[in-house]
C-alpha positions as CSV (number, residue, x, y, z in Angstrom):
1,X,-57.6,-5.6,127.4
2,X,-59.1,-5.8,123.9
3,X,-56.8,-6.4,120.9
4,X,-57.7,-5.5,117.3
5,X,-55.4,-7.1,114.7
6,X,-55.9,-5.0,111.6
7,X,-54.1,-4.7,108.2
8,X,-54.5,-1.3,106.6
9,X,-52.9,0.9,104.0
10,X,-51.4,4.3,104.5
11,X,-52.3,7.4,102.4
12,X,-49.9,8.7,99.8
13,X,-48.4,11.0,102.5
14,X,-47.8,8.1,104.9
15,X,-50.8,8.8,107.2
16,X,-52.6,5.9,108.7
17,X,-56.2,6.5,109.7
18,X,-58.1,4.1,112.0
19,X,-61.6,4.0,113.4
20,X,-62.2,1.2,115.9
21,X,-65.5,0.5,117.7
22,X,-64.6,-0.6,121.2
23,X,-68.0,-1.1,122.8
24,X,-66.9,1.2,125.6
25,X,-69.1,4.3,125.2
26,X,-67.9,7.5,126.8
27,X,-64.9,5.9,128.5
28,X,-61.3,6.8,128.9
29,X,-59.0,4.3,127.3
30,X,-55.3,3.7,126.8
31,X,-54.2,3.0,123.3
32,X,-51.0,1.3,122.1
33,X,-50.3,1.4,118.4
34,X,-47.5,-0.7,116.8
35,X,-46.9,0.0,113.1
36,X,-44.8,-2.5,111.1
37,X,-44.3,-2.6,107.4
38,X,-46.2,-5.6,105.9
39,X,-43.9,-8.4,104.7
40,X,-45.0,-10.0,101.4
41,X,-43.0,-12.5,99.4
42,X,-45.7,-12.9,96.7
43,X,-45.8,-10.6,93.8
44,X,-49.2,-9.5,92.5
45,X,-51.2,-12.3,90.9
46,X,-49.0,-15.0,92.5
47,X,-49.9,-17.5,95.3
48,X,-47.8,-17.2,98.5
49,X,-45.2,-19.9,99.0
50,X,-46.8,-23.0,100.6
51,X,-50.4,-21.8,100.1
52,X,-51.7,-25.0,98.5
53,X,-49.9,-27.3,100.9
54,X,-51.3,-25.3,103.9
55,X,-54.9,-25.2,102.6
56,X,-55.4,-28.4,100.6
57,X,-58.3,-30.4,102.1
58,X,-59.3,-27.6,104.5
59,X,-63.0,-28.0,103.6
60,X,-63.0,-31.8,103.5
61,X,-65.0,-32.1,106.7
62,X,-67.1,-29.0,106.3
63,X,-70.2,-30.9,105.3
64,X,-70.4,-29.3,101.8
65,X,-72.2,-31.4,99.2
66,X,-72.6,-30.8,95.5
67,X,-76.2,-31.6,94.5
68,X,-76.7,-33.5,91.2
69,X,-76.6,-31.3,88.2
70,X,-80.0,-31.0,86.4
71,X,-79.9,-30.1,82.7
């Protein structure tokens, strides 16, 4: 079984259109679609609650270096 987590938006009339490449050419498949309204506690232009605590320091060990600035 292959799962495809996907967030999408419906059209104005409530229609959801999906196109998914499965890698199974010319094959019969069974499809299960579960549609659930997205939950969002953040308003536009606002960070979700706990965002910074959850992500602070996440790139600390990524090996990123800032080269000296040349003026």
